LOZABA-219867 format. One record per atom (N, C-alpha, C, O, CB): x, y, z; residue in one letter. Coordinates in pm, whole numbers, plus 50000, padded with zeros to 5 digits. Last residue first. Glycine has a CB too. Layout:
BEGIN
XYZA ...
END
This chain:
BEGIN
482015491557198S 482015483057316S 481405489657429S 481325483857537S 483365478957353S 481455491356866E 481145499156985E 481125489857109E 480265481057119E 479765506556969E 483435490156590H 482865482456697H 482575491256813H 483485498556855H 483775471256736H 482935515856340R 483695508156435R 482845499856528R 481645502356542R 484555517056514R 483275531556024T 482355524056117T 483175515056211T 484035507556165T 481315514956034T 485025542055849A 484475551055956A 483615543856056A 483275549356161A 483645562255894A 485735520955681R 486745526355775R 486175534755879R 486715535355989R 487765533955705R 483285517855544Y 483795506555622Y 484805512655723Y 484705509655842Y 484485495155527Y 483095542955415Q 482165539955520Q 482665528455604Q 482495528955726Q 480825536755463Q 485295539255238Q 485265550555328Q 484335547755443Q 484705549955558Q 484855563055255Q 484425517455083L 485605516455175L 485675526855275L 486065524255388L 486845516755101L 481735504254984N 482105518355033N 483235516855138N 483015515455258N 480795526255101N 480105487754743R 481425487454818R 481745501854858R 481995510354773R 482635481054728R 476895472854744T 477795483854710T 478995482254798T 478965476654907T 477115497754728T 475865447254811G 475475453654682G 476315465454646G 476465468154526G 474055458154688G 477055442255055S 475585442255046S 475185449754918S 474235457654919S 474935449055174S 479695444155129Y 479245432255075Y 477745430955066Y 477205419855069Y 479775421555150Y 480495467755256M 481305463355144M 480655451455069M 481035448854955M 482705459455192M 478845475055469T 479495485455394T 480185481255267T 480445489455179T 480445491755479T 477755451955590D 476925464155568D 477535473855474D 476805480655403D 476665471255695D 479935434555599I 478675430455526I 477925443055490I 477495444855376I 477735420855615I 481605448555765F 482045445255631F 480815441655547F 480715445855431F 483085433555634F 480235448756009I 480565461155940I 480855458755790I 480385466055703I 481785467756007I 480255421156063N 478955428056040N 479175441555968N 478425445255878N 478205430556179N 483045417556096R 482255409755996R 480965416755961R 480615418055844R 481935395656050R 483505434256307E 484025437756176E 483415429256072E 483265434055960E 485515436456172E 482185419856512A 481765432756481A 482225437356338A 481465443356263A 482265441956586A 483845397056504W 482425395456474W 481835408856437W 481055409756342W 481675389256595W 486355407156576M 486165401856450M 484735400556411M 484405402656294M 486805389356444M 485815415856844V 486115426356743V 485885420356595V 485335426956507V 487675431756761V 485405390156946E 484355400556962E 484515411756857E 483565416256793E 484425406757105E 487755376856905L 486615373156824L 485495383556835L 484725385356740L 486115359356866L 489555383457090D 489625390456967D 488425387656876D 488145395156782D 490895386956899D 488785366357297F 488625380657316F 488675387957187F 487945397757169F 489655385957408F 489575341357201L 488175344157207L 487935359357236L 486885364357198L 487515335357315L 492455348756989C 491825342457098C 490335346957108C 489895355357030C 492595345657227C 494725340656721F 493845350256792F 493045342156897F 492995329856890F 492855358056688F 497585319856788S 496495324156710S 495735335256781S 496095338756893S 495595312656679S 500645300956799Y 499825312356834Y 498695315456736Y 498845313956615Y 500685324056847Y 501865278356696R 501945280956838R 500965291456880R 500465290856993R 503345285056875R 501575276956425E 501515264256495E 501465266256645E 501075257156717E 502695255656457E 502015301856331R 500645297656339R 500475284156404R 499345280256437R 500055297256206R 504025325656433D 504085310356428D 502705305256446D 502225304156559D 505055304156539D 505945351756466E 504745347956386E 504835333156366E 505665328456288E 504655355556245E 507215370756731V 507155357656661V 505875355556592V 504805357356650V 507375346256757V 509345395756851W 508075392156792W 508215379556714W 509185377556640W 507555403156705W 511655386657118G 511185395257009G 509785389356961G 509205380157019G 512295395656886G 512475372957343A 513525374957240A 513045383757123A 513845388057040A 513975361257185A 509985370857488P 511235378657543P 512265381257438P 512925391657446P 511935370757658P 507525376557234E 508175367757329E 509405375657388E 509755386157335E 508625353857258E 504725388157107Q 506035392957156Q 506505383857265Q 505945383557375Q 505955407557206Q 503325373856825V 503275374756965V 504695379157004V 505685374956946V 502815361257033V 501095378056548A 502405378556599A 502365380056752A 501475386856804A 503185389856534A 498965365356298V 499125368256439V 500605368056472V 501315358956430V 498345358156527V 496855373356032V 498145369356073V 498325374056217V 497895384956254V 499235374955979V 494075365955820T 494595370455954T 496055365455963T 496415354955910T 493675364756078T 491405373855604F 492765368455619F 493325373955749F 493065385555783F 493695372155496F 488245366555538L 489005373955637L 490335367455654L 490415356555711L 488275374755771L 486505368255230E 487335360655317E 488115370555411E 488565381155369E 488295351655233E 484995378255021N 484365377255154N 485175369155256N 484635364055353N 483015371055139N 486605386554788D 485195390754803D 484735390054952D 484155399655003D 484275381654714D 489345382554834N 488565373754769N 487095374954794N 486425364954820N 489005361354799N 489655399355165G 490005396855030G 489165386054968G 488315380355037G 491415393455022G 490315418955448W 489315412055368W 489805411155226W 490325420955171W 487935419155373W 492555413455722W 492105420955605W 491185413155526W 491235400855533W 493235425255520W 494365418656024A 493295412055953A 492835420155841A 492715432355853A 492155409056043A 496735412156258L 496515419156142L 495515411856058L 495725400256022L 497775421356071L 497275413156598I 496515406256492I 496335415956376I 495835426956395I 495105401056544I 499605407956834L 499265416656732L 498525408956620L 499065399856557L 500495423656681L 499895403957187Y 499465397957064Y 499175409456960Y 498575419656996Y 498185388857089Y 501985400657465R 501375409457367R 501065402157237R 501905394857184R 502275421357339R 501315379557752L 502055383057632L 501315393557552L 500115395257571L 502295370657547L 499705375457974S 501075372757984S 501945376657863S 503175376857872S 501215358858011S 497165385257912A 497535383858049A 499005381458074A 499525384758181A 496775373058105A 497695408057637G 497195396557707G 497665395857846G 498425404157894G 497555384557639G 496995433957471E 497805432357588E 497165420557660E 496215422357736E 497875445557677E 496745436157135H 496145429257247H 497205426957354H 498165419457335H 495515415957202H 495765453056872C 496855453156960C 496355448857096C 495665456357165C 497525466656963C 494455446056566I 494165444756715I 495505443556787I 496265434056764I 493235431956748I 493425461456273I 494555456956352I 494055456656499I 493355465556547I 495835466656332I 491775456755958F 491845462156089F 493035454956167F 493515444356130F 490455460356160F 490425465955626G 491115457455723G 491255464155861G 490895475755878G 492485453855669G 490165468955281P 489525470155412P 490175460455507P 490425448755476P 487995467755404P 492685483255077T 492105470855130T 491395473355267T 491975479355358T 493225460055147T 494235503254986E 493005501154913E 492175489054966E 491155485254909E 493325499254767E 496525502455133S 495755515455131S 494435514155066S 493565522655085S 496515526355060S 497605476555075W 497045480355204W 496175492555209W 495185492955282W 498115482255294W 497475454554860S 497515469454848S 496785475154972S 495585477954972S 496815474654710S 499325426054891V 498225433754945V 498395448454924V 499395454154967V 498075430955089V 501785416354803A 500695415254711A 499435422254760A 498535424554679A 500415400954686A 503595417755018P 503585428554916P 502415427654818P 502095437754754P 504875428254838P 503905409755307R 502725406355217R 502575417255109R 501605424855107R 501355405155303R 505815419155456A 505985405255419A 504865400955330A 504855389655282A 506055396355541A 504865444755527A 505915443755426A 506075429355372A 506435427555256A 507235448655486A 503195437155741K 502605441855616K 503565441055499K 503185437255388K 502135456055631K 505025427955930L 503905419755880L 503345424255754L 503035416155667L 502845419355976L 506555452255963E 507155440155911E 506075429355856E 506255423155752E 508015433856025E 504645469456077A 505275472755952A 505945461155883A 505915460155760A 506255483355974A 504165455156316L 503115457356218L 503745461056081L 503335455455980L 502125468556267L 506575457856447C 506165444556406C 505105446156296C 505145439156195C 505615436156529C 506565485756493A 507615479756415A 507185465656362A 507425462256246A 508915478856502A 504205488056669L 504285494056528L 505415488656445L 505205486856325L 504445509456535L 504095478356923Y 503475469956818Y 503815475256676Y 503725467956577Y 501915469456838Y 505065496757109P 505685483757093P 505215474956981P 505875465056947P 505515476657211P 503135518557068T 504495519657016T 505195505357007T 505835502356906T 505335529457110T 500705518557197L 500825512357058L 502285511257010L 502575503456919L 500025520856954L 499615509557505E 500605517857440E 500945511057304E 501395499657298E 501895519557532E 496325508057616V 497425500657555V 498335510657483V 497855519257410V 496885489557456V 495165522157932P 495245522357781P 496465514257731P 497495513757798P 495345537457727P 493895501758192T 495075510158145T 495095510457992T 495055499857929T 496465504458200T 492195483158281A 491645495458229A 492695505658174A 492375516158119A 490835501958339A 493455451158171T 493205462258269T 492635473758200T 492575474358077T 494475466658340T 493775435457954T 493255428558072T 492915439358177T 492125436358266T 494295418058129T 492845449357633S 493715448257746S 493015441357866S 491785441757877S 494215462057785S 492985458157297I 492315449857398I 493325447457510I 494485443957487I 491775436157337I 492365481557044T 493265476457149T 492395468157240T 491205470857256T 494015488257230T 492345487356687Y 491655483956813Y 492725479956913Y 493825475756876Y 490585472256794Y 492325506556393L 493135501356510L 492145499056626L 491275507156658L 494325511956554L 491885501656039K 491305504656173K 492165499256287K 492685488256276K 489895498756184K 494145513655804L 493565501955862L 493095505756004L 493825512156080L 494585489955862L 495445534555675L 494065536855710L 493335523555749L 492125522255731L 493345543555592L 498155532355660D 497325528555538D 495845528655560D 495065523655479D 497705514755490D 499085538855908S 499465547455801S 498665544555674S 498525553355589S 500925546055775S 496135531356107D 497515530656085D 497825539655959D 496955546955911D 497955515756066D 493775549556316Y 494145542656195Y 495725541056193Y 496475548056261Y 493615550556066Y 491435563956491W 492575554756518W 492755546556387W 491955537656356W 492295545056649W 489215580056489D 490475585456426D 491635576256447D 492775580356424D 490825599456483D 487275567556633H 487025569956495H 488235576156421H 488215577056298H 485845578856482H 488795542656839A 488205556156818A 488135558756667A 488865552856587A 489065567456891A 488705516257080T 488985520956942T 488445535256941T 487725539357032T 488275511556827T 489105489857311R 489035504357282R 489335506157131R 490095498757069R 490075512757373R 488075466957551I 488285469457408I 488115484057382I 487135490157424I 487325461257320I 489015449157816H 488775462657778H 489105464157634H 490265462957595H 489545472257862H 487495416857879R 488725425557855R 488135440157814R 486955441957785R 489745418857728R 485965396658130P 485835405758006P 487135414157999P 487745417758100P 484495415858015P 487225365458213Q 486945378858264Q 486905388558139Q 487795387858054Q 488075383358374Q 487195331558255Y 486865342458174Y 486605355258251Y 485815355358345Y 485725339058096Y 489965315158401M 488585318958405M 488325331158326M 489125340458327M 488155320858543M 
END
């Protein structure tokens, strides 16, 4: 049954390449980012063609009801949102698009990021700094 999740971000939450960070959790307890960081580094390293520091994008660290989900999303080809999802199973992080994807709770952040992208990067001017400074307000 649907129950709203707790979505958090802050204007100073970035990773090392200035991708925006969001957390989603089933409880009001803040999400600890440490368990996600090594996997995030691996996901980014596996995509060497992406210049992360020059690319608009965001990360969702999602404490699901039973598993942790890490969503790495970035904009490319003018207006496409690329995504990769990893899930922490008991044996470690798994990236398997046949088994795991983002869920309806992540779509709230994605919809907000779509609108932010249009306003800051796809409306006649490209302002990466403004894109990075603008967040979903939950």
